[in-house]
C-alpha positions in Angstrom: 162.4 -45.3 -11.4 164.6 -47.8 -12.3 163.3 -49.5 -8.6 159.5 -49.0 -9.7 160.6 -50.7 -13.4 162.2 -53.6 -11.5 159.3 -54.1 -9.1 156.8 -53.9 -11.9 158.7 -56.6 -13.6 158.6 -58.8 -10.8 155.0 -58.3 -9.9 153.9 -59.0 -13.5 155.8 -62.4 -13.0 154.2 -63.1 -9.6 150.8 -62.1 -11.2 151.1 -64.3 -14.1 152.1 -67.1 -11.3 149.4 -66.5 -9.3 146.9 -66.8 -12.4 148.2 -70.1 -13.5 148.4 -71.4 -9.6 144.7 -70.3 -8.9 143.4 -71.9 -12.4 144.8 -75.1 -11.3 143.5 -75.2 -7.6 140.0 -74.3 -9.1 140.4 -77.0 -11.5 142.4 -79.9 -9.1 141.0 -78.9 -5.5 143.8 -80.9 -4.4 146.0 -79.7 -1.1 148.9 -79.7 -3.2 147.2 -77.4 -5.7 145.8 -75.3 -2.7 149.4 -75.0 -1.0 150.9 -74.2 -4.4 148.1 -71.4 -5.1 148.4 -69.7 -1.3 152.1 -69.5 -2.0 151.6 -67.6 -5.4 149.1 -65.8 -4.0 151.3 -64.4 -1.3 154.1 -63.8 -3.4 152.0 -61.8 -5.6 150.6 -59.6 -2.7 154.0 -58.7 -1.5 155.2 -58.1 -5.1 152.1 -55.8 -5.2 153.0 -53.8 -2.2 156.5 -53.4 -3.2 155.1 -52.0 -6.4 152.9 -49.4 -4.4 155.7 -48.5 -2.0 158.4 -48.0 -4.6 155.7 -45.9 -6.8 155.1 -43.7 -3.7 158.9 -43.4 -3.1 159.3 -42.1 -7.0 156.7 -39.7 -7.0 157.9 -38.2 -3.8 161.1 -37.9 -5.0 160.2 -36.4 -8.3 158.1 -33.7 -6.1 161.2 -33.0 -4.0 163.6 -32.4 -7.2 160.4 -30.4 -8.8 160.7 -26.3 -8.5 158.1 -24.1 -7.5 156.1 -25.7 -5.2 155.2 -24.0 -1.6 157.5 -25.6 0.9 154.4 -26.0 3.2 152.6 -28.0 0.9 155.4 -29.8 -0.1 156.3 -31.1 3.4 152.5 -31.6 4.0 152.6 -33.9 1.1 155.8 -35.7 1.6 154.6 -36.6 5.1 151.6 -38.0 3.8 153.2 -40.0 1.5 155.8 -41.4 4.2 152.9 -42.3 6.0 151.2 -44.2 3.2 154.4 -45.8 2.3 154.6 -47.2 6.0 151.2 -48.8 5.5 152.2 -50.9 2.2 155.3 -52.0 4.0 153.4 -52.9 7.1 150.8 -54.7 5.1 153.3 -56.6 3.1 155.0 -57.8 6.3 152.1 -59.5 7.5 151.5 -61.6 4.5 154.0 -64.1 5.3 152.0 -64.7 8.7 148.9 -65.7 7.0 148.1 -69.6 6.9 145.0 -70.0 4.5 144.1 -68.7 1.4 141.3 -66.8 3.2 144.0 -64.9 5.4 145.2 -63.8 2.1 142.0 -63.0 0.7 141.4 -60.7 3.9 144.9 -59.2 3.6 144.0 -58.2 -0.4 140.5 -57.0 0.8 142.6 -54.5 3.4 144.7 -53.3 0.8 142.0 -52.7 -1.7 140.0 -50.7 0.9 143.2 -48.4 1.3 144.0 -47.9 -2.1 141.4 -44.9 -2.5 144.0 -42.9 -0.1 147.1 -44.3 -2.1 145.1 -43.2 -5.6 144.2 -39.7 -4.3 147.5 -38.9 -2.8 149.3 -40.1 -6.2 147.4 -37.8 -8.5 147.5 -34.8 -6.2 151.5 -35.3 -6.3 151.0 -35.4 -10.2 148.9 -32.5 -10.4 151.2 -30.3 -7.8 154.5 -31.0 -9.9 153.4 -29.2 -13.2 151.7 -26.5 -10.9 154.9 -25.6 -9.5 156.9 -25.6 -12.6 154.4 -23.5 -14.1 154.1 -21.1 -11.4 158.2 -21.0 -11.0 157.9 -19.9 -14.8 155.6 -17.0 -14.2 157.3 -15.5 -11.4 160.4 -15.4 -13.8 158.5 -13.6 -16.6 157.1 -11.4 -13.7 160.5 -10.3 -12.4 161.8 -9.8 -16.2 158.6 -7.7 -16.6 159.0 -5.6 -13.6 162.7 -5.1 -14.5 161.7 -3.9 -17.9 158.7 -1.6 -16.5 161.3 0.2 -14.5 163.5 0.3 -17.4 160.9 2.0 -19.6 159.8 4.2 -17.1 163.5 5.7 -16.7 164.0 6.2 -20.6 160.4 7.7 -20.7 161.6 10.3 -17.8 164.6 11.1 -19.5 162.9 11.6 -22.7 165.6 9.4 -24.3 163.0 7.5 -26.6 159.3 7.3 -27.3 158.0 4.5 -25.1 154.3 4.3 -26.4 154.9 0.8 -28.5 156.8 -0.5 -25.5 154.3 0.5 -23.0 151.7 -0.9 -25.0 153.4 -4.5 -25.3 153.9 -4.1 -21.4 149.9 -3.8 -20.8 149.6 -6.9 -23.4 152.3 -9.0 -21.2 150.4 -8.2 -18.2 147.2 -9.2 -19.3 148.7 -12.7 -20.6 150.2 -13.1 -17.2 147.2 -12.2 -15.2 145.1 -14.7 -17.6 148.1 -17.5 -16.8 147.4 -17.0 -13.2 143.7 -17.5 -13.5 144.3 -20.4 -15.0 146.5 -21.9 -12.5 143.7 -20.8 -9.7 141.6 -22.9 -11.9 143.9 -25.8 -11.5 144.1 -25.4 -7.9 140.5 -25.4 -7.3 140.1 -29.1 -8.6 142.8 -30.5 -6.1 140.5 -30.7 -3.1 138.1 -32.9 -5.1 141.2 -35.1 -6.2 142.2 -35.1 -2.2 138.5 -36.7 -1.5 138.5 -40.2 -0.8 134.9 -41.1 0.4 133.3 -42.8 -2.4 130.0 -40.6 -1.9 131.4 -37.7 -3.1 133.6 -39.0 -5.9 131.9 -38.1 -8.8 134.4 -38.0 -11.2 137.6 -40.6 -11.5 140.8 -39.1 -10.4 142.4 -39.7 -13.8 139.7 -37.3 -15.4 140.0 -35.0 -12.5 144.3 -34.9 -13.3 143.6 -34.3 -16.8 141.6 -31.1 -15.9 144.0 -30.0 -13.8 146.8 -30.5 -16.6 144.3 -28.8 -19.4 144.0 -25.6 -17.2 147.9 -25.7 -16.9 148.7 -26.1 -20.5 146.0 -23.2 -20.9 148.3 -21.5 -18.4 151.4 -22.3 -20.1 150.5 -21.0 -23.6 149.5 -17.6 -21.8 153.3 -17.6 -20.4 154.1 -18.5 -24.0 152.5 -15.5 -25.3 153.7 -13.1 -22.5 157.3 -14.3 -23.6 156.7 -13.5 -27.0 155.4 -10.0 -25.9 158.3 -9.2 -23.9 160.8 -9.9 -26.8 158.3 -6.8 -28.5 158.7 -4.8 -25.7 162.8 -5.4 -25.8 163.0 -4.6 -29.5 161.1 -1.3 -29.3 163.2 0.1 -26.2 166.4 2.0 -26.2 168.2 4.7 -24.5 169.6 7.7 -25.8 173.2 7.3 -27.7 
């Protein structure tokens, strides 16, 4: 992340220099101003490519460090990130060989055409990370609930205590966990739309789709909070014979 912040600072400076050099060239139209504009443009494009590759590496690391994501899904995404990083690094390495401003414009156009692929991949990663966390949390609660069910069943079988209230709260907890899973499935169904890069099928912006994913995950987490609260009621109401 620190590398990304540094690269962003470098890019912002390079972009400001580029805008100034471009304005001077359009006004003066001299060979000197053209050369300066060419150099400034090259520096800006190099900095932009550095930002792209560094950002991808940052979210890759964030994904790897997160919990709950299926290993198969994670391996598939990280492989695609590595491929995309290679594109931006290769694109960067070609910029210095550009001899004219027109060459640089063409290089920039190539980056522009590829960017939708990177954008889709980035939003897929940003959606996958919270989905994994939410799934991991529900798995923990499911494990606790299963153990609790077994304990309540044992208490009821031994006749140690009336388990009616505990069983009622268990049913409520089960229902909340089920609703949480439904919301996770809703979020997962949006991922294919995020992955799509064809402009003819991009009905919504990736940021809007990502917001929809977060909305479903937030609702799912709320159900998990409710389930956790109900589990506390279960634990309050069960006890074994003295």
